[in-house]
GUTOR-218540 format. One record per residue: chain; y, x, z of N, C-alpha, C in turn. Coordinates in Angstrom, 1 decimal. Layout:
N
tiza; nnorth; neast; nup; canorth; caeast; caup; cnorth; ceast; cup
A; Y; X; Z; Y; X; Z; Y; X; Z
...
// end
This chain:
244
tiza; nnorth; neast; nup; canorth; caeast; caup; cnorth; ceast; cup
A; 25.5; -73.0; -25.5; 24.2; -72.6; -25.8; 22.9; -73.1; -24.8
A; 21.9; -73.1; -25.8; 20.9; -73.7; -24.8; 20.1; -72.3; -24.0
A; 20.3; -72.8; -22.9; 19.5; -71.6; -21.7; 18.2; -71.1; -22.0
A; 17.2; -71.7; -22.5; 16.1; -71.4; -22.5; 15.9; -70.2; -23.8
A; 17.1; -70.6; -25.3; 17.4; -69.7; -25.9; 18.1; -68.4; -26.0
A; 18.8; -68.6; -24.6; 19.5; -67.2; -24.1; 18.2; -66.2; -23.4
A; 17.3; -66.7; -22.4; 16.4; -66.2; -22.0; 15.4; -65.4; -22.9
A; 15.4; -66.2; -24.2; 14.4; -65.5; -25.4; 15.2; -64.5; -25.5
A; 16.7; -64.4; -26.0; 17.1; -63.1; -26.6; 17.1; -62.3; -25.5
A; 17.5; -62.5; -24.2; 17.2; -61.6; -23.3; 15.8; -60.7; -23.2
A; 15.1; -61.6; -23.1; 13.5; -60.9; -23.0; 13.1; -60.2; -24.4
A; 13.8; -60.6; -25.7; 13.6; -59.9; -26.7; 14.5; -58.3; -27.0
A; 15.6; -58.5; -26.3; 16.4; -57.3; -25.7; 15.8; -56.4; -25.1
A; 15.3; -56.8; -24.1; 14.6; -55.8; -23.2; 13.3; -55.6; -23.7
A; 12.5; -56.0; -24.4; 11.3; -55.5; -24.7; 11.4; -54.3; -25.8
A; 12.4; -54.7; -26.8; 12.8; -53.8; -27.9; 13.4; -52.7; -27.7
A; 13.9; -52.5; -26.2; 14.6; -51.3; -25.9; 13.4; -50.5; -24.8
A; 12.5; -51.6; -24.3; 11.0; -51.0; -23.6; 10.3; -50.5; -24.9
A; 10.2; -51.0; -26.0; 9.4; -50.3; -26.9; 9.9; -48.8; -27.3
A; 11.5; -48.9; -27.5; 11.8; -47.7; -27.9; 12.0; -46.7; -27.0
A; 11.9; -46.9; -25.8; 11.6; -45.9; -24.6; 10.5; -45.3; -24.6
A; 9.4; -46.7; -25.0; 7.9; -46.1; -24.9; 7.7; -45.1; -26.2
A; 8.1; -45.5; -27.2; 8.1; -45.0; -28.5; 8.6; -43.2; -28.1
A; 9.9; -43.3; -27.4; 10.2; -42.0; -27.2; 9.6; -40.9; -26.4
A; 9.3; -41.6; -25.2; 8.3; -41.3; -24.2; 7.0; -40.5; -24.8
A; 6.4; -41.2; -25.7; 5.2; -40.9; -26.4; 5.5; -39.7; -27.3
A; 6.3; -39.8; -28.2; 6.9; -38.8; -29.2; 7.5; -37.4; -28.4
A; 7.8; -37.6; -27.2; 8.4; -36.4; -26.5; 7.2; -35.6; -26.0
A; 6.4; -36.5; -25.3; 4.9; -35.8; -24.8; 4.4; -35.3; -26.0
A; 4.3; -35.9; -27.1; 3.7; -35.3; -28.2; 4.2; -33.9; -28.9
A; 5.3; -33.9; -28.9; 6.1; -32.8; -29.3; 5.8; -31.5; -28.4
A; 5.8; -31.9; -26.8; 5.2; -30.9; -25.7; 4.4; -30.4; -25.8
A; 2.8; -31.5; -26.3; 1.9; -30.9; -26.3; 1.9; -30.0; -27.8
A; 2.4; -30.2; -28.8; 2.6; -29.3; -29.7; 2.9; -28.1; -29.3
A; 4.0; -28.0; -29.0; 4.5; -26.6; -28.0; 3.7; -25.7; -27.1
A; 3.0; -26.8; -26.4; 1.9; -25.9; -25.6; 0.7; -25.6; -26.1
A; 0.0; -26.4; -27.3; -0.7; -25.7; -28.1; -0.3; -24.5; -28.9
A; 0.9; -24.3; -29.4; 1.3; -23.1; -29.7; 1.9; -22.2; -28.8
A; 1.4; -22.3; -27.5; 1.8; -21.1; -26.7; 3.4; -21.1; -26.3
A; 4.3; -21.7; -26.6; 5.4; -21.9; -26.9; 5.6; -22.7; -24.9
A; 5.6; -22.4; -24.1; 5.2; -22.7; -22.8; 7.0; -23.3; -22.3
A; 7.9; -22.3; -22.6; 9.1; -23.1; -22.2; 9.9; -24.3; -23.1
A; 9.5; -24.0; -24.4; 10.0; -25.0; -24.9; 9.0; -26.6; -24.8
A; 7.4; -26.3; -24.7; 7.0; -27.5; -23.9; 7.3; -28.1; -23.0
A; 7.7; -27.5; -21.8; 8.3; -27.6; -20.6; 9.5; -28.5; -20.8
A; 10.6; -28.0; -21.9; 11.6; -29.1; -22.1; 11.5; -30.4; -22.5
A; 10.6; -30.4; -23.3; 9.9; -31.3; -23.9; 9.4; -32.4; -22.7
A; 8.4; -31.9; -22.1; 8.0; -33.1; -20.8; 9.1; -33.0; -20.0
A; 9.7; -32.6; -19.4; 11.0; -32.7; -18.6; 12.2; -33.9; -19.1
A; 11.9; -33.8; -20.9; 13.1; -34.5; -21.3; 11.7; -36.5; -21.3
A; 10.8; -36.2; -21.3; 9.6; -37.2; -21.0; 10.1; -37.8; -19.9
A; 10.1; -37.1; -18.9; 10.3; -37.6; -17.7; 11.3; -38.1; -17.4
A; 12.4; -37.7; -18.0; 13.8; -38.3; -17.9; 13.5; -39.9; -18.5
A; 13.1; -40.1; -19.7; 12.8; -41.2; -20.5; 12.1; -42.5; -19.4
A; 10.9; -41.7; -18.4; 9.9; -42.4; -17.7; 9.3; -41.7; -17.0
A; 10.1; -41.6; -15.6; 9.6; -40.8; -14.5; 8.3; -40.9; -14.0
A; 8.1; -42.4; -13.8; 6.8; -42.6; -12.8; 5.5; -42.5; -13.6
A; 5.1; -41.6; -14.8; 4.2; -41.4; -15.5; 3.5; -40.4; -15.3
A; 1.9; -40.1; -14.9; 0.9; -39.3; -14.5; 1.1; -38.0; -15.8
A; 1.4; -38.5; -17.1; 0.9; -37.4; -18.1; 2.1; -36.3; -18.0
A; 3.3; -36.8; -18.2; 4.6; -36.0; -18.3; 4.3; -35.1; -17.3
A; 4.3; -35.6; -16.2; 4.2; -34.5; -14.8; 3.2; -33.6; -14.6
A; 1.8; -34.0; -15.2; 0.8; -33.3; -14.8; 1.0; -32.4; -16.1
A; 1.3; -32.6; -17.4; 1.4; -31.7; -18.5; 2.6; -30.5; -18.1
A; 3.7; -31.0; -17.7; 4.6; -29.9; -17.2; 4.2; -29.2; -16.2
A; 3.2; -29.6; -15.4; 2.4; -28.5; -14.2; 2.0; -27.4; -14.9
A; 1.0; -28.1; -16.3; 0.3; -27.1; -17.1; 1.0; -26.1; -17.6
A; 2.4; -26.6; -18.5; 3.1; -25.6; -18.7; 3.8; -24.5; -17.7
A; 4.4; -24.9; -16.7; 4.8; -24.2; -15.8; 3.7; -23.2; -15.3
A; 2.5; -23.5; -15.4; 1.5; -22.6; -14.5; 1.2; -21.4; -15.6
A; 1.4; -21.9; -17.0; 1.0; -21.1; -18.0; 2.3; -20.1; -18.1
A; 3.5; -20.3; -17.6; 4.6; -19.6; -17.4; 4.4; -18.6; -16.4
A; 3.8; -19.0; -15.3; 3.1; -17.9; -13.9; 4.4; -18.6; -12.8
A; 4.8; -19.8; -13.1; 6.0; -20.5; -12.6; 5.2; -21.1; -11.3
A; 4.4; -20.8; -10.4; 3.3; -21.5; -9.7; 3.6; -22.3; -9.0
A; 4.8; -22.2; -8.0; 5.6; -22.7; -7.2; 5.9; -24.6; -7.9
A; 6.5; -24.2; -8.8; 7.4; -25.2; -9.7; 5.7; -26.3; -10.0
A; 5.2; -25.6; -10.6; 3.6; -26.1; -11.2; 3.1; -26.8; -10.0
A; 3.0; -26.6; -8.9; 2.4; -27.3; -7.7; 3.0; -28.5; -7.5
A; 4.5; -28.5; -7.5; 5.3; -29.6; -7.6; 4.8; -30.8; -8.3
A; 4.5; -30.0; -9.6; 4.3; -31.5; -10.5; 3.0; -31.9; -10.4
A; 2.1; -30.9; -10.2; 0.8; -31.2; -9.8; 0.5; -32.0; -8.6
A; 1.3; -32.1; -7.4; 1.5; -32.9; -6.7; 1.9; -34.2; -7.0
A; 3.2; -34.4; -7.6; 3.6; -35.8; -8.0; 2.7; -36.6; -8.8
A; 1.8; -35.8; -9.8; 0.9; -36.2; -10.8; -0.4; -37.2; -9.7
A; -0.6; -36.3; -8.5; -1.5; -37.0; -7.9; -1.4; -38.6; -7.6
A; 0.0; -38.2; -7.1; 0.2; -40.0; -6.5; 0.7; -40.7; -7.6
A; 0.9; -40.4; -8.8; 1.0; -41.2; -10.1; -0.4; -41.9; -11.0
A; -1.5; -41.8; -10.4; -2.6; -42.0; -11.0; -3.6; -43.1; -9.8
A; -4.3; -43.8; -10.8; -4.9; -44.3; -9.7; -6.5; -44.1; -10.4
A; -6.7; -43.3; -11.1; -8.0; -42.5; -11.5; -8.4; -41.1; -10.7
A; -9.5; -41.8; -10.8; -10.3; -40.3; -9.7; -10.3; -39.1; -10.7
A; -10.7; -39.5; -12.5; -10.8; -38.1; -13.0; -9.4; -37.5; -13.0
A; -8.3; -38.3; -13.3; -7.0; -37.9; -13.3; -6.7; -37.1; -11.8
A; -7.1; -37.5; -10.8; -6.4; -37.0; -9.5; -7.5; -35.9; -9.2
A; -8.6; -35.8; -9.9; -9.5; -34.6; -9.5; -9.0; -33.3; -10.5
A; -8.5; -33.4; -11.4; -7.6; -32.5; -12.5; -6.6; -32.2; -11.7
A; -5.5; -33.0; -11.3; -4.5; -32.5; -10.7; -4.9; -31.4; -9.5
A; -5.9; -32.3; -8.9; -6.3; -31.3; -7.7; -7.0; -29.9; -7.9
A; -7.6; -30.0; -9.0; -8.2; -28.9; -9.3; -7.5; -27.9; -9.7
A; -6.3; -28.2; -10.4; -5.3; -27.3; -11.0; -4.0; -26.8; -9.6
A; -4.2; -27.6; -8.6; -3.9; -26.9; -7.4; -4.2; -26.1; -7.0
A; -5.7; -25.9; -6.8; -6.7; -24.9; -6.6; -6.3; -24.0; -6.8
A; -6.2; -24.0; -8.6; -6.1; -22.9; -9.4; -4.7; -22.2; -8.8
A; -4.0; -23.1; -8.5; -2.2; -22.3; -8.1; -2.4; -21.5; -7.1
A; -3.4; -22.2; -5.7; -3.4; -21.5; -4.8; -4.1; -20.2; -5.1
A; -5.2; -20.1; -5.6; -6.0; -18.7; -6.2; -4.9; -18.0; -6.4
A; -4.3; -18.2; -7.8; -3.3; -17.5; -8.2; -2.1; -16.7; -7.0
A; -1.8; -17.5; -6.3; -0.5; -17.2; -4.9; -1.7; -16.2; -3.7
A; -3.1; -16.2; -4.1; -4.1; -15.4; -3.1; -4.3; -16.0; -1.7
A; -4.2; -17.4; -2.0; -4.7; -18.1; -1.0; -5.8; -19.2; -1.1
A; -7.2; -18.5; -0.9; -8.4; -18.9; -1.6; -8.6; -20.0; -0.5
A; -8.5; -19.9; 1.0; -8.6; -20.7; 1.7; -8.1; -22.2; 1.3
A; -7.1; -22.0; 1.3; -6.0; -23.3; 0.6; -6.7; -23.8; -0.9
A; -7.3; -22.9; -1.3; -7.7; -23.1; -3.1; -9.2; -23.9; -2.6
A; -10.0; -23.4; -2.0; -11.0; -24.2; -1.5; -10.8; -25.5; -1.3
A; -9.8; -25.8; -0.5; -9.6; -27.4; 0.0; -9.5; -28.2; -1.0
A; -8.4; -27.5; -2.1; -8.1; -28.4; -3.1; -9.2; -28.6; -4.0
A; -10.1; -27.5; -4.1; -11.3; -27.7; -4.9; -12.3; -28.9; -4.4
A; -12.3; -28.9; -2.9; -13.2; -29.8; -2.5; -12.6; -31.1; -2.5
A; -11.6; -31.4; -2.4; -10.8; -32.5; -2.4; -11.0; -33.4; -4.0
A; -11.0; -32.0; -4.9; -11.4; -32.4; -6.2; -12.5; -33.4; -6.5
A; -13.4; -32.5; -5.8; -15.0; -32.8; -6.1; -15.4; -34.3; -5.1
A; -14.5; -34.5; -4.3; -14.5; -35.7; -3.8; -14.5; -36.7; -4.7
A; -13.6; -36.8; -5.6; -13.2; -37.5; -6.9; -14.2; -37.3; -8.2
A; -14.5; -36.2; -8.0; -15.4; -35.7; -9.0; -16.8; -35.0; -8.9
A; -17.6; -35.5; -8.2; -18.8; -35.1; -7.6; -19.6; -34.0; -8.5
A; -19.7; -34.5; -9.6; -20.7; -33.9; -10.5; -19.9; -32.8; -11.6
A; -18.6; -32.5; -11.3; -18.0; -31.5; -12.2; -18.8; -29.9; -11.7
A; -19.5; -29.0; -12.9; -19.7; -28.2; -12.3; -18.8; -27.1; -12.7
A; -17.5; -27.2; -13.0; -16.5; -26.3; -13.4; -15.9; -25.9; -12.0
A; -15.4; -27.5; -11.2; -14.9; -27.6; -10.0; -15.8; -26.8; -8.8
A; -16.9; -26.9; -9.0; -18.0; -26.6; -7.9; -17.9; -25.2; -7.9
A; -18.0; -24.8; -9.2; -18.2; -23.1; -9.3; -16.9; -22.5; -8.7
A; -15.8; -23.1; -9.1; -14.6; -22.3; -8.7; -14.1; -22.6; -6.9
A; -15.0; -23.8; -6.5; -15.1; -23.8; -5.1; -15.9; -22.8; -4.3
A; -17.0; -22.6; -5.1; -18.0; -21.6; -4.5; -17.1; -20.0; -4.4
A; -16.6; -19.9; -5.4; -15.9; -18.7; -6.0; -15.0; -18.6; -4.8
A; -14.1; -19.4; -4.4; -12.8; -19.5; -3.7; -13.4; -19.5; -2.0
A; -14.2; -19.8; -1.8; -14.8; -19.9; -0.1; -15.4; -18.2; -0.4
A; -16.2; -17.8; -1.2; -16.8; -16.1; -1.5; -15.3; -15.4; -0.9
A; -14.2; -15.8; -1.6; -12.9; -14.8; -1.6; -12.6; -14.9; -0.2
A; -12.4; -16.2; 0.0; -11.5; -16.6; 1.5; -12.3; -15.6; 2.6
A; -13.7; -15.5; 2.5; -14.9; -14.9; 3.4; -14.3; -13.3; 3.2
A; -14.4; -12.8; 2.2; -14.2; -11.3; 2.0; -12.7; -10.9; 2.4
A; -11.6; -11.9; 2.1; -10.4; -11.4; 2.8; -10.1; -11.4; 4.3
A; -11.0; -12.6; 4.7; -10.8; -12.6; 6.3; -11.5; -11.3; 7.1
A; -12.7; -10.9; 6.1; -13.5; -9.8; 7.1; -12.6; -8.8; 6.5
A; -11.8; -8.5; 5.5; -11.0; -7.6; 5.4; -10.1; -7.2; 6.2
A; -9.4; -8.5; 6.4; -8.6; -8.5; 7.8; -8.8; -7.9; 8.9
A; -10.3; -8.8; 9.3; -10.7; -8.2; 10.4; -10.9; -6.6; 10.5
A; -11.7; -6.4; 9.4; -11.6; -4.6; 9.4; -10.4; -3.8; 9.5
A; -9.2; -4.3; 9.1; -7.9; -3.6; 9.3; -7.4; -3.6; 10.6
A; -7.8; -5.0; 11.4; -7.2; -5.2; 12.4; -7.9; -4.2; 13.6
A; -9.1; -4.0; 13.2; -10.5; -3.1; 14.2; -9.8; -1.5; 14.0
A; -9.5; -1.1; 12.7; -9.0; 0.1; 12.4; -7.8; 0.2; 12.9
A; -7.2; -0.4; 13.0; -5.3; -0.4; 13.7; -5.8; -0.1; 15.3
A; -6.4; -0.9; 15.8; -6.7; -0.7; 17.3; -7.6; 0.5; 17.7
A; -8.5; 1.1; 16.2; -8.7; 2.0; 16.6; -8.0; 3.3; 16.6
A; -7.1; 3.3; 15.6; -6.1; 4.6; 15.5; -5.4; 4.4; 16.8
A; -5.0; 3.3; 17.0; -3.8; 3.5; 18.1; -5.0; 3.8; 19.5
A; -6.1; 3.7; 19.5; -7.1; 4.3; 20.9; -7.0; 5.9; 20.8
A; -7.5; 5.9; 19.4; -7.8; 7.3; 19.3; -6.0; 8.3; 19.5
A; -5.3; 7.6; 18.9; -3.9; 8.3; 19.4; -3.7; 8.2; 20.8
A; -4.3; 7.6; 21.2; -3.8; 7.6; 23.1; -4.6; 8.3; 23.6
A; -6.0; 8.6; 23.1; -6.7; 9.6; 23.8; -6.4; 10.8; 23.6
A; -5.6; 11.3; 22.3; -5.2; 12.4; 21.9; -4.0; 12.8; 22.7
A; -3.1; 12.0; 22.9; -1.9; 12.2; 23.8; -2.4; 12.6; 25.2
A; -3.2; 11.8; 25.7; -3.9; 11.9; 26.7; -4.5; 13.6; 27.2
A; -5.3; 13.5; 26.0; -6.0; 15.1; 26.0; -4.9; 16.0; 26.0
A; -3.7; 16.2; 25.0; -2.8; 17.3; 24.5; -2.0; 17.4; 26.2
A; -1.8; 16.6; 26.9; -1.1; 16.1; 28.3; -2.3; 17.1; 29.1
A; -3.3; 16.9; 29.2; -4.7; 17.6; 30.0; -4.5; 19.0; 29.4
A; -4.6; 19.1; 28.7; -4.2; 20.8; 28.1; -2.9; 21.5; 28.6
A; -2.2; 20.6; 28.3; -0.8; 21.3; 28.7; -0.8; 21.2; 30.1
A; -1.2; 20.5; 30.9; -1.1; 20.9; 32.5; -2.2; 21.9; 32.6
A; -3.3; 22.0; 32.2; -4.1; 22.9; 32.5; -3.5; 24.8; 31.9
A; -2.8; 24.3; 30.9; -2.2; 25.2; 30.3; -1.3; 25.9; 31.4
A; -0.2; 24.8; 32.2; 0.7; 25.5; 32.9; 0.0; 26.1; 34.3
A; -1.1; 25.3; 34.7; -1.6; 25.6; 36.2; -2.4; 27.2; 35.4
A; -2.8; 27.5; 34.6; -3.3; 28.8; 33.9; -2.4; 29.8; 34.0
A; -1.4; 29.3; 33.4; -0.2; 30.3; 33.6; 0.6; 30.7; 35.0
A; 0.6; 29.5; 35.9; 0.8; 29.8; 37.5; 0.1; 30.7; 37.9
A; -1.4; 30.5; 37.8; -2.2; 31.5; 38.4; -2.2; 32.8; 37.7
A; -2.1; 33.2; 36.4; -1.8; 34.3; 35.9; -0.3; 35.1; 36.3
A; 0.4; 33.8; 37.0; 1.8; 34.4; 37.2; 1.7; 35.0; 38.5
A; 0.9; 34.3; 39.5; 0.7; 35.1; 40.6; -0.3; 35.7; 40.8
A; -1.3; 36.1; 40.0; -1.8; 37.6; 39.9; -1.5; 38.2; 39.5
A; -0.2; 38.3; 38.7; 0.2; 39.4; 38.3; 1.4; 39.8; 39.3
A; 1.8; 38.9; 40.5; 2.6; 39.2; 41.2; 1.9; 39.9; 42.4
A; 0.6; 39.5; 42.8; -0.2; 40.2; 43.4; -0.6; 41.5; 42.9
A; -0.8; 42.1; 41.8; -1.0; 43.2; 41.3; 0.3; 43.9; 41.4
A; 1.4; 43.3; 41.6; 2.8; 44.0; 41.5; 3.6; 44.4; 42.8
A; 2.5; 44.0; 43.6; 3.5; 44.0; 45.0; 3.6; 45.6; 45.5
A; 4.8; 46.3; 45.7; 4.9; 47.4; 45.8; 4.2; 48.2; 47.2
A; 4.1; 47.5; 48.4; 3.6; 47.8; 49.5; 2.0; 47.8; 49.4
A; 1.2; 47.1; 48.7; -0.2; 47.3; 48.6; -0.6; 48.7; 47.9
A; -1.2; 49.0; 49.0; -2.2; 50.7; 48.6; -3.3; 50.1; 47.6
A; -2.9; 51.2; 46.5; -4.3; 51.3; 45.6; -5.5; 51.9; 45.8
A; -6.5; 51.3; 45.4; -7.9; 51.9; 45.9; -8.0; 53.3; 45.2
A; -8.5; 54.4; 45.7; -8.8; 55.8; 45.0; -10.0; 56.1; 45.0
A; -10.6; 55.6; 43.9; -12.1; 56.1; 43.4; -12.3; 57.4; 42.7
A; -13.5; 58.1; 43.5; -13.7; 59.4; 43.2; -12.5; 60.6; 42.9
A; -12.1; 60.4; 44.0; -11.2; 61.4; 44.3; -11.6; 62.5; 44.7
A; -10.8; 64.2; 44.1; -11.5; 65.4; 44.8; -10.8; 65.7; 45.7
A; -11.2; 66.2; 46.9; -10.8; 66.9; 47.8; -9.7; 67.6; 47.4
A; -8.1; 67.4; 48.2; -7.2; 68.6; 48.2; -7.7; 70.1; 48.0
A; -8.4; 70.5; 48.7; -8.4; 72.1; 48.9; -9.8; 72.6; 47.7
A; -10.5; 71.5; 47.3; -11.2; 71.9; 46.7; -10.8; 72.1; 45.3
A; -9.7; 71.1; 44.9; -8.7; 70.9; 44.1; -8.1; 72.1; 43.9
A; -7.7; 72.9; 44.7; -6.5; 74.1; 44.6; -7.6; 75.3; 44.0
A; -8.8; 75.1; 44.8; -9.5; 76.4; 44.8; -10.1; 76.7; 43.3
A; -10.1; 75.2; 42.3; -10.8; 75.0; 41.1; -9.3; 75.6; 40.0
A; -8.2; 75.3; 40.7; -7.1; 75.8; 40.0; -6.5; 77.1; 40.0
A; -7.1; 77.7; 41.4; -6.9; 79.3; 41.2; -8.1; 79.9; 40.7
A; -9.0; 79.4; 40.2; -10.3; 79.9; 39.7; -9.7; 79.8; 38.4
A; -9.2; 78.6; 37.9; -8.6; 78.8; 36.3; -8.1; 79.6; 36.0
A; -7.0; 79.7; 36.7; -5.6; 80.7; 36.7; -6.3; 82.2; 36.5
A; -7.0; 82.5; 37.8; -7.5; 83.9; 37.3; -8.2; 84.0; 36.0
A; -9.0; 83.2; 35.2; -9.8; 83.4; 34.2; -8.8; 83.5; 33.4
A; -8.1; 82.6; 33.0; -6.8; 82.6; 32.2; -6.1; 84.1; 32.0
A; -5.6; 84.2; 33.2; -5.1; 86.0; 33.2; -6.0; 87.2; 32.6
A; -7.3; 86.9; 32.9; -8.4; 88.1; 32.3; -8.4; 88.0; 31.4
A; -8.5; 86.8; 30.6; -8.3; 86.4; 28.9; -7.5; 87.0; 28.3
A; -6.2; 86.9; 28.6; -4.9; 87.2; 28.5; -4.6; 88.7; 28.5
A; -5.3; 89.4; 29.3; -5.3; 90.8; 29.8; -6.0; 91.5; 28.6
A; -7.1; 91.1; 28.4; -8.2; 91.5; 27.5; -7.8; 91.3; 25.9
A; -6.9; 90.2; 25.8; -6.1; 90.1; 24.5; -5.0; 91.3; 24.2
A; -4.3; 91.4; 25.0; -3.2; 92.4; 25.1; -4.0; 93.8; 24.7
A; -4.9; 94.3; 25.5; -5.5; 95.3; 25.6; -6.1; 95.7; 24.3
A; -6.6; 94.6; 23.5; -7.2; 94.8; 22.1; -6.6; 95.0; 21.0
A; -5.2; 94.4; 21.3; -4.2; 94.6; 20.3; -3.6; 95.9; 20.2
A; -3.7; 96.5; 21.8; -2.7; 97.6; 21.9; -3.5; 99.1; 21.4
A; -5.1; 98.8; 21.4; -5.9; 99.7; 21.0; -6.1; 99.7; 19.1
A; -5.7; 98.8; 18.6; -6.5; 98.5; 17.1; -5.2; 99.1; 16.5
A; -5.6; 99.8; 15.3; -4.6; 100.6; 14.5; -4.2; 99.7; 13.3
A; -2.7; 100.1; 13.0; -2.2; 99.6; 11.9; -2.7; 99.7; 10.4
A; -2.8; 98.8; 9.5; -3.0; 99.4; 8.4; -2.3; 99.9; 7.4
A; -2.6; 101.3; 6.7; -1.4; 101.4; 6.0; -1.4; 101.3; 4.8
A; -0.3; 101.0; 4.0; 0.0; 100.8; 2.7; 0.2; 101.6; 1.9
A; 0.2; 102.7; 2.0; 0.3; 104.1; 1.2; -1.2; 104.8; 1.0
A; -1.2; 105.4; -0.2; -2.4; 105.6; -0.7; -2.7; 107.0; -0.5
A; -4.2; 107.5; -0.4; -4.0; 108.7; -0.1; -4.1; 109.9; -1.1
A; -4.2; 109.8; -2.4; -4.0; 110.5; -3.6; -2.6; 110.8; -3.7
// end
C-alpha cells in the first residue's frame, strides 16, 4: 500500500472524528444554553459537564457552567469554573466577563474587598464597561461600611469590657466600704455596751426632793380617798317602793 495513501486515510479518519467531536461539543453547549434559558440550571450544568468531557480546554463550556452553578447558588463551584475560563482564553472581553463574575461570587459570599479587586481586574481588560465600574464602586462602598462596622464592634467590645472592670472595681470598693462601716458600727455598739462604763445622768431630781414629792402625793391621795368614803356614807339609798 502506498504510504502517502495511508497518511491520507488516517488524516481523513482523524478529521472526521474531530468534526464529530466538535459537532457533539457544540450540540451539548447549545442544549445546555437552552436549559439555562429555561431556568433549568441543574440540567444545563449537566450538559456543560458533558461538553467539557468532550472538549476540556474550551472557554465557553467552563464559563457557561460557572453561570449555571452561580444561578444554583453553588458559589464556590462557580468560582472554580470562572477561574478556569480565565486561563482558557486570550480575549480581553472574555477575561473581563469571567473576572466580573468572580467579583459577583465574592459579593454573594460577603467579601466586598475581594469583589472590588476582581472588578478592578475586569476593568483593566474592559476599561469602558460601565456595569463593571458601577459594581466596583458598590463593592468599595460595601467594603468601607463593613470595615467601619467591624471597628465599631471592636470599640464597643472594648468599652463594655472597661465598663465591666470599672463596675467590678466599684463593687469591690463599696464592699470594702460596707465592711469598714460594719466594723465601725460594731465597735461603736461594743463601746456603748461596756458594763463598767457609767452612763450620764442628765436633769436628775435630788433624792431628798423626790421623797418629799412622793410623800405629798401620798397625803393628797389619802385625803381624796377619805372624802369619797365619807360622801358614800352620807348618801341615802333610793327606795323602789311606792309611797301610796
